[in-house]
Residue, then its C-alpha position, 0 to 999 in steps of 0.5 A: x970747118x968747126x966753128x966755135x960754139x956760140x955762148x950767149x953770155x953777158x959779153x954777147x948781150x953787151x955786144x949785140x944789143x948794148x953796142x950794136x942794135x940799140x945804139x943804132x935804134x937810138x940814132x934813128x930815133x934822134x934822126x926822126x926827131x931832128x927831121x921834125x917828128x914830134x908825135x910818139x906814134x909816128x916816131x915808133x912806127x917809122x923806127x919799127x918800119x926801118x928796123x924790120x925792113x918791111x919794104x921787102x915785098x917777097x913772101x917769107x916763111x912764118x909760123x902761125x899757131x903751129x903751121x908753116x905758111x908764107x906771108x909778105x914781110x909787112x903781113x908777118x910783122x904787123x900780124x905778129x905785133x897785133x896779135x901780141x898786143x891784143x892779148x896784152x891789152x886783154x890782160x892789162x885791162x884794169x892793171x895798175x902797173x905793166x912791167x916788161x922784162x927785157x924791154x929792149x928799146x921800149x917798142x912793146x910798151x909804147x905800142x901797148x899804151x898807144x893801142x889802148x893799154x891802161x891809160x893811168x897805169x905805171x909802165x916799167x921798162x926793165x932792160x939790161x942794156x943802157x942803150x936800150x934804156x936810153x931809147x925808152x927815155x928818149x921816146x918817153x919825152x914824146x908822151x908826157x901823159x904816159x907814166x913810164x920809167x926805164x930801170x936796169x934789169x939783169x935776169x942773173x942778178x934780179x933786183x926789183x927794189x926800184x919798183x917798190x911795193x905795187x898796190x893793185x894788179x900788175x901785168x908782167x910780160x916778156x917777148x923774145x927776151x927770156x930766149x936770150x937766157x940759156x938757163x932762166x933762174x927761178x929767182x926772177x919769179x920769186x922776186x916778182x912775187x914780192x912786188x905785188x899781191x896780184x900778178x898776171x904774167x904772159x910770155x911770148x917766147x920760143x919754148x914750144x919744143x920744150x913742151x913737145x918732142x916734135x913741133x913746127x916753129x922751134x927745136x932743141x937743135x936750134x936753141x942749142x945752136x944759138x944758146x937760147x933758153x932751154x928751161x922756161x917751160x920746165x921751170x914754170x911747171x916746177x914753180x907751179x908744183x911749188x905753189x909759186x904760180x899757176x900756169x894758165x892758157x898756153x898756145x905752143x908756136x903762137x907766132x914766129x917770123x923766123x920759122x925755126x924760132x917762133x914764140x909760144x904764148x904762156x900765161x901764168x898768175x900769182x896771188x888770189x885766183x880770179x877765175 
């Protein structure tokens, strides 16, 4: 039977995340708080454990640095999250602001701050769905010393006016967010360039297959079948050629709990070259 081709458009995102996934997470957050949980670290840990179903003890196939291996679900979850967070912390040192593109329910930003991210920086959760932003706003109440705001964000109609002009250095990152955008517009990076003079960027996105014809962890076939992003790496190279940004360290197939859709790590920067 021929199934209709998946089209990952606004309606799809609204249904999968705005109607199904993030409202369920918000309900879980409220349940934890109603049960007496008042500390941010405990709430996000309990919600993440529920969301990822870490109780499953069976080893699963994962990808680490371009190699396939089997790990228990909890090893894969905490290993991947820890590796990403450590890289973010290293880049965030001394940053005046941290921006996540497509922040979902806010876990990555809260986890970064709790694990040693810049204490006094401003954190911006840029998220398409209202449900995702509501999750972030609900969790922010549990961290009164964290300066975090959630703002609407659409990759296809970029408006970063709510960020204002940020003085100092800014860290911008994404994690399995750009993969939801089949063709990423260059306008995203041009808009970021107008926000601050010094930007360090890092993506954790399944773009390894865009860098090499044959690899372990991602593929053109899988991206096409799910209508995932197909132009991140070519676009970054185009923008580098135009002088908009500089590509830095790249680790193809950095990590993936889905062995067919693992994230590569791609670093880039704008502004003065700090070496």
